[in-house]
N, C-alpha and C positions, 0 to 999 in steps of 0.2 A: 313907821321908821323904814328908811330906805336901806336896802341890804349894800353891803361894801360891793365895790365894783369887782374885787377877786371873786367873791360869793356868786354873784351873778353870773360872770365868765365860767364858773365852774359847772354852774346847773346848765347852761347854755351847751358846754360841751358834752355834759352828760346826754342831753337830749339828742343832739346829732346821730350817735351811734345807734339810739333807740328808733329814730325815723328809719335810717337805714336799715335795720334788721327788720322792721315792719313791712317796709318796700321790697326785701329781698323775699320774705315770707309770702307776701301777696304774689309776687312775680311767681314764685315756685307753684302757688296754688292754681294760676291762671295758665303757665305751663302745663302742668299737669292735666288739668282740665282740656286743653285744646289738644294734646297728644292722645288722652284718652278717647276723645269724641271724634277722631279723625280716621277713616279707615285707609288714609294714606301716610306716609313718614311725613312729618312736620317740620319745616324749615326753621333755622332759629332767626330768619329775617321776618318770617310769619309772625312768630312768638313776640319779637322784639316791637313790632307795630303794635302790641295790644297789652305791653305793660309799661309802668313808668319810664320816662327817658333816664338815660344813665345807668339802668340796670345791666350789669354783665351777664348776658345771656348765656355763654359758654360757662360760667361759673355755676349759674343756677343749675343748668342741665346736669353738669358733672354731679352737683350736691345730689339731685333728684335720682341721677343713675346709682349713685352710692347707696341712697336709701333703699332702693329697689332691689338692689344686688343679691340678697338672701331670700327674696321673696317668691311667690309662684310665678309672678310675672315680673319679667326685667325690663327696663327701659335701655333701649339698643340705640346705637348711631347707625344710620344707613346712608351712606353717600352724603355725609353732611346734614343728614335729616335724623328725626327721632321719632321713634315708634315703641309702642309697648309690645313685648312677644313673652309667649310662654317660655318659662325656663328651660333651658335646654335638657336638663335631667328630667324633666317632668312630661316631655312631648309624649312619651309613650301613654299617657292615661287620656290623652285628648283625642278623641273619635273625630276622624275626618271623612266617615263613610259619605257623606252628603255632600262634601265639597273637594273632592279627589280631583286634582290635575289630572288631565287626560296622559295615560303612558305615552311616552315618546318613542319613536322607532331609534332602531340603532343607528340610522342615518341621520336622525334629527338630532341625537346626542352627541354624535360627532361633530356636526356641523356647529351645534351649539358650543361645544369646547374649543373648537377651533376659533369661533368668533370672540369668546371670551378671552382667550389668551393673545389673539393675533390681531385684536381690533386697532385701530380701522382695518378692515379687511374687505377686499371685493369679492364676488362670487367666483370670478376667474382663478383667483388667489386661494379661495377655499377648495376648489376642484383641484387646483395643482398639488396642494398639500395631502387630499385624500386620495387622488390619482383616479378618481371617477366623476361624473358629472353630477351636478347638485340640482334636482328637480325643483321647480316654482312651489310645487306642493310643500315640500320640505321646509322651505324659508317662510311660506305662508303660514304654516303650523306654528313655528316659532314667533312668528309676528303675532300670531292671534294670542298666544299664551301670555304676550305682553312683554317677553324676556329679550327680544330682538328688535331694534328700530334701525331705521336708515339715518346715519350719521352725517354724510355729506357726499361731495363727489369729487373724486380724485382728478388732479390734473394731469392727465395722460389722455393720449388719443382715446376717443370715444366717450371721455368722462364717465367712466362707471362709478355706479353708486358704492359707496362704503357702508359697511354695516358695523354694528356695536351692540353691547347689551343696555339694558336699562336699570333703573333704580329697583323695578320690580323683580329683577334677575337678583340682584343683591340681596334684596330683603327675602324672597324665596327661600335662598340657600345660606340665609343666616350670616352675609358679609357686610362689613361695616364700609369697606371700600375694594376696589380690585386687587390691591395689593394683600389682600388677604385671600386670595384664591389658593386652593390647596395644590400640592404636587401632583405628579403623574401617579403615583401609587394610591393617593388619597382620592382622587378622581375615579379610578377604577374600582376602590372600595366602596364609593358613593354610588356607583352604576352610572356613572357620567361618560364612563368610557367602556366598550366593550372589550372583550378579549382580543379582538382583531384590531390592532391600533395602527393606523395609516402608517407607512414605512418614514415619511416626510414629517411626522407630528412631532412637535418638541413643545418645550415650556419656555417661552422667552420672558423677559421681565415684563410685568403685567404694565398696562398703562396706567398713569398715575393721575390722570385728570381726564374731564370729559370735553376739553377743549379740543377744537380742530387741530390737526396736525398741519406742518407747513405745507404738504402737497394736497391739502383737501379744501375745497369751497364749501361753503354753507348750502344746505339744500334751501330752494327757492318755492314759492309757489307753483311757478311754472314747471320745475322739477317734480313736484307732487302731483300735479295734474298729468304730466307724462307718464309717471307711474302709477297712474290710476288710483291714488290716494284720495284726491279731492275731485270735484266735478270741474271740468273745463271752465275758464272765467267766461262769466256772462248766462253760463247754463243755469236754468232754474232748479234748485234742489226740493222745491215743494211739490213738483207735479211728476 
């Protein structure tokens, strides 16, 4: 005996939410696994490629973030990507003796702070703010740490290179985005600025995105070769 149409529609309507719930549940498991397995923050686009179509990834990630909020590890957002990190109130129990970041000099800390707040900024602009020359070695240390990168080239005579911070910088200092940068007193308290702060140093409104500014051109391979980051075109890297 066939069921009335109304009953069939009711059953079909009941099945749809169940399927949606299963998709969301599976998407949460996949997202959790991807973030857990990655040493670097994972983008929502990367996760979206690996779950069922139509799944609202921001909703999934916010749900996971809430699930982990009171645990020993938290799911945090870093520059639009996601990562698991030790809960801030438990960081004191984690030993980092074997993986300590090299202590930065006072000059390097000052330069890092200036780049973070004034980016995109050129070396000449950094020196103008500090009132002293900035050695190549200081910038090299910040580059090697993975906290500073070349952003572009300024559309001014000489086309100086512009500098900015990286996602690793945000991740290391527990910032979701640049607008979360602390104020001057917090910087001093965290050891990012020494007691002798350059007279011209101030706290401007932080950059809101990683996009090039109107007066910046993108870095090209030719620029990278000129800066010594890549071997010149046609030069073999194997020998």
